[in-house]
C-alpha positions as CSV (number, residue, x, y, z in Angstrom):
1,X,8.0,-9.9,43.2
2,X,10.9,-8.2,45.1
3,X,14.4,-7.2,44.0
4,X,17.2,-9.0,45.7
5,X,18.6,-6.5,48.5
6,X,22.3,-7.2,47.2
7,X,21.3,-6.3,44.0
8,X,19.6,-3.1,45.0
9,X,22.4,-2.3,46.8
10,X,24.8,-2.3,43.7
11,X,22.0,-0.4,41.4
12,X,22.3,3.3,40.7
13,X,20.4,5.8,38.5
14,X,21.6,5.8,34.9
15,X,20.9,9.5,34.6
16,X,22.6,10.9,37.6
17,X,24.1,8.1,39.6
18,X,22.6,8.6,42.8
19,X,21.0,5.7,44.7
20,X,17.8,4.1,43.9
21,X,15.1,3.1,46.6
22,X,12.6,0.4,46.1
23,X,8.9,1.7,46.2
24,X,5.7,-0.4,46.0
25,X,2.2,0.1,44.4
26,X,3.4,0.0,41.6
27,X,6.5,-1.3,42.3
28,X,9.5,0.8,40.8
29,X,12.7,2.2,41.5
30,X,13.0,5.8,42.6
31,X,16.3,8.1,42.4
32,X,17.1,9.9,45.4
33,X,18.7,12.6,43.5
34,X,16.9,13.4,40.5
35,X,13.6,11.6,41.7
36,X,13.4,9.6,38.5
37,X,11.2,6.5,38.8
38,X,12.0,3.5,36.9
39,X,9.4,0.9,36.4
40,X,10.2,-2.9,37.5
41,X,8.4,-5.3,34.8
42,X,8.1,-8.9,35.6
43,X,10.8,-8.7,38.5
44,X,13.3,-7.1,36.2
45,X,14.0,-3.2,36.8
46,X,14.1,-1.2,33.3
47,X,16.8,1.5,33.9
48,X,16.5,3.6,30.8
49,X,16.2,6.9,31.1
50,X,13.5,7.1,28.3
51,X,11.3,4.7,30.2
52,X,11.7,6.8,33.5
53,X,9.0,9.2,34.7
54,X,9.4,11.8,37.4
55,X,8.2,11.5,40.7
56,X,6.4,14.6,42.5
57,X,7.8,15.6,45.8
58,X,10.0,18.2,47.6
59,X,13.0,19.4,45.8
60,X,12.2,17.3,42.7
61,X,13.7,18.6,39.6
62,X,11.4,19.0,37.0
63,X,14.0,20.2,34.1
64,X,15.7,17.0,32.8
């Protein structure tokens, strides 16, 4: 199940207000700023900081 592109343009990270990018396998939204990864359950993004995990990658901030 995919997120509507128009909805994706409106969504921002609840922790830092940066844009979110859709990633596959598993389907999730990843913040471009703080690198938090928000799960998508049954086609609905769960934008709770408590539910987020940190993505590994360049420039990721591990102190949250």
